C-alpha positions in Angstrom: 116.7 172.4 80.4 114.6 169.8 78.5 115.5 166.7 76.5 115.4 167.5 72.8 115.7 164.0 71.4 117.6 160.7 71.5 121.2 160.8 70.3 122.0 157.1 70.4 121.3 153.8 72.2 124.3 151.9 73.5 124.1 148.2 73.8 126.7 146.2 75.8 127.6 143.0 73.9 129.9 140.1 74.7 131.0 139.6 71.1 130.9 142.4 68.5 130.8 140.0 65.4 127.9 138.0 66.9 126.0 141.3 67.7 126.7 142.6 64.2 125.1 139.5 62.6 121.9 140.6 64.3 121.9 144.4 64.3 123.7 145.1 61.0 123.0 142.0 58.9 119.4 141.0 60.0 118.0 144.4 61.2 119.7 146.5 58.5 121.7 149.0 60.5 124.7 150.4 58.5 128.1 150.3 60.1 129.6 153.8 60.2 132.5 153.7 62.7 134.6 151.0 64.3 137.4 151.5 66.9 138.6 148.9 69.3 135.6 147.6 71.3 133.0 150.0 69.8 131.0 149.9 66.5 128.6 152.6 65.6 125.6 151.8 63.4 123.3 154.2 61.6 119.6 153.6 61.1 116.6 155.6 62.1 118.8 156.4 65.2 122.4 155.8 66.1 123.1 152.5 67.7 126.4 151.9 69.4 127.6 148.4 70.2 130.2 148.3 73.0 132.0 145.1 73.7 132.0 144.7 77.5 130.2 142.4 79.9 126.5 142.8 79.3 124.1 142.8 82.2 120.7 142.3 80.6 117.4 141.8 82.4 113.8 141.3 81.4 112.6 144.4 83.2 115.2 146.7 81.7 114.6 149.3 79.0 113.6 147.8 75.7 113.9 149.4 72.3 111.2 149.0 69.7 112.4 149.0 66.1 109.9 150.0 63.4 110.1 147.5 60.5 108.1 146.9 57.3 107.3 143.3 58.0 107.4 142.1 61.6 107.2 138.4 60.6 110.0 138.5 58.1 112.4 140.5 60.3 111.6 138.3 63.3 112.6 135.2 61.2 115.8 136.9 60.1 116.6 138.0 63.6 116.1 134.5 65.0 118.3 133.1 62.3 121.0 135.7 63.3 120.9 134.5 67.0 118.0 136.3 68.5 115.5 134.4 70.7 111.7 135.1 70.2 109.9 135.7 73.5 106.6 136.7 72.0 105.9 135.7 68.4 104.6 138.4 66.0 101.0 139.2 66.9 98.5 142.1 66.4 98.3 144.2 69.6 95.2 146.0 70.9 97.0 149.3 70.6 97.2 148.9 66.8 100.7 147.6 66.1 101.9 144.2 65.0 104.7 143.3 67.5 107.3 140.7 68.3 109.4 140.6 71.4 112.9 139.1 71.2 116.2 139.0 73.0 119.5 139.6 71.3 122.3 137.0 71.7 123.4 138.8 74.9 119.9 138.7 76.4 118.8 142.3 75.8 115.1 142.6 75.1 114.0 144.4 72.0 110.7 144.7 70.0 109.9 144.7 66.3 106.8 146.7 65.4 104.8 147.7 62.4 
């Protein structure tokens, strides 16, 4: 048996509305399903926000989201409650990248 792809990424969040301000409103994922403590968002892949105690860490798995303009989306994400760890910068591997945390402390990257 082999892995054939990624179905979804599940992010534990303390507050769904606060998380939606970032993932839906600033990053542009579209809300497709909501029930109780779960919201599913569509984008280049499915993202599920699950309201439960988050346990983030700087050495955990980090998602990289491909965006058109790293600088503009970083500014929108910061306005929506994200914290910038590494400001947008050109990387030696050929991407422009910013590293942030969401309001619950999960690390994510924006790349172009």
